[in-house]
TITI-33927 format. One record per residue (C-alpha): y, x, z; residue number from 1. Coordinates in Angstrom, 3 decimals. Layout:
N
Y; X; Z; NUM
...
This chain:
110
-69.028; -79.525; 32.705; 1
-68.667; -77.338; 35.841; 2
-64.971; -77.042; 35.244; 3
-64.604; -80.827; 35.083; 4
-66.395; -81.326; 38.443; 5
-64.442; -78.458; 39.976; 6
-61.157; -80.074; 38.985; 7
-62.330; -83.391; 40.408; 8
-63.121; -81.784; 43.772; 9
-59.795; -79.960; 43.904; 10
-57.955; -83.164; 42.967; 11
-59.810; -85.136; 45.591; 12
-58.846; -82.535; 48.183; 13
-55.117; -82.950; 47.394; 14
-55.375; -86.795; 47.472; 15
-57.136; -86.778; 50.798; 16
-54.770; -84.201; 52.235; 17
-51.654; -86.123; 51.207; 18
-53.040; -89.332; 52.632; 19
-52.818; -87.720; 56.076; 20
-49.235; -86.668; 55.835; 21
-46.782; -88.099; 58.398; 22
-43.687; -89.969; 57.346; 23
-40.146; -90.530; 58.516; 24
-37.689; -93.136; 57.232; 25
-34.018; -93.666; 58.142; 26
-33.533; -97.341; 59.018; 27
-29.791; -97.321; 59.807; 28
-27.211; -94.737; 58.664; 29
-24.366; -95.930; 60.939; 30
-23.229; -93.188; 63.299; 31
-22.982; -95.564; 66.239; 32
-26.453; -97.046; 65.619; 33
-28.274; -94.304; 63.728; 34
-32.041; -95.050; 63.718; 35
-35.246; -93.908; 62.070; 36
-38.928; -94.702; 62.205; 37
-41.740; -92.167; 62.010; 38
-45.516; -91.936; 61.746; 39
-47.393; -88.852; 62.918; 40
-50.818; -88.676; 61.233; 41
-51.594; -85.036; 60.711; 42
-51.616; -83.766; 64.299; 43
-51.634; -84.727; 67.945; 44
-47.857; -84.467; 68.046; 45
-44.905; -84.049; 65.698; 46
-41.458; -82.475; 65.989; 47
-38.349; -84.388; 64.852; 48
-35.032; -82.675; 64.148; 49
-31.782; -84.528; 63.489; 50
-28.743; -82.687; 62.190; 51
-25.614; -82.602; 59.976; 52
-26.076; -82.005; 56.274; 53
-22.671; -80.340; 55.891; 54
-22.569; -78.241; 59.091; 55
-25.846; -76.422; 59.917; 56
-24.548; -75.514; 63.388; 57
-24.598; -79.187; 64.453; 58
-27.984; -80.661; 65.361; 59
-29.645; -82.494; 68.215; 60
-32.346; -80.724; 70.235; 61
-35.700; -81.124; 68.546; 62
-37.849; -83.848; 70.079; 63
-41.608; -83.868; 70.348; 64
-43.303; -87.229; 69.563; 65
-46.939; -88.225; 69.936; 66
-49.371; -89.215; 67.220; 67
-48.955; -92.641; 65.702; 68
-45.899; -94.742; 64.824; 69
-42.563; -95.001; 66.646; 70
-38.851; -95.343; 66.229; 71
-35.676; -93.921; 67.785; 72
-32.024; -94.920; 67.837; 73
-28.981; -92.826; 68.695; 74
-25.231; -93.204; 69.016; 75
-24.134; -90.107; 67.061; 76
-20.421; -90.891; 67.090; 77
-19.637; -87.950; 69.337; 78
-22.278; -85.471; 68.045; 79
-21.855; -85.609; 64.269; 80
-18.749; -85.000; 62.225; 81
-19.612; -87.615; 59.619; 82
-22.437; -89.886; 58.379; 83
-24.105; -87.083; 56.357; 84
-27.247; -86.634; 58.457; 85
-30.812; -85.435; 57.963; 86
-34.002; -86.229; 59.839; 87
-36.968; -83.875; 59.538; 88
-40.464; -84.541; 60.789; 89
-42.928; -81.644; 61.181; 90
-46.424; -83.108; 61.360; 91
-49.047; -80.374; 61.489; 92
-48.476; -78.406; 58.320; 93
-46.498; -81.191; 56.623; 94
-42.675; -81.325; 56.598; 95
-40.821; -84.491; 55.593; 96
-37.043; -84.762; 55.387; 97
-34.848; -87.816; 54.780; 98
-31.103; -87.747; 54.148; 99
-28.378; -90.215; 54.992; 100
-25.198; -89.664; 53.005; 101
-21.796; -91.141; 53.663; 102
-20.123; -92.242; 50.416; 103
-17.103; -90.220; 49.312; 104
-13.808; -91.993; 49.963; 105
-12.096; -93.546; 46.949; 106
-9.089; -91.513; 45.767; 107
-5.822; -93.253; 46.504; 108
-3.930; -94.614; 43.509; 109
-0.403; -93.988; 44.775; 110
């Protein structure tokens, strides 16, 4: 019986903890109008990092955002080599990453 209640308490802890996790969603993958929305719930501020999936030397400077919801839009045409981009939100001790992948070009049938 004690084990059953112990598992319920531990399970409740994880459910409550995950309910406070921040979120980030990419809303437009276009390089010229790249945009995302975020929600910081786990701390007073969050850190957002945007970078290239294929080239880890290419990234924007991290930005600090306040608690709550918000959105950002960038023209990444000059900064990124292609449309393969990641957005990471660090919200307290929670890290969330979303990927935006450019489709592979079709092979030519010549």
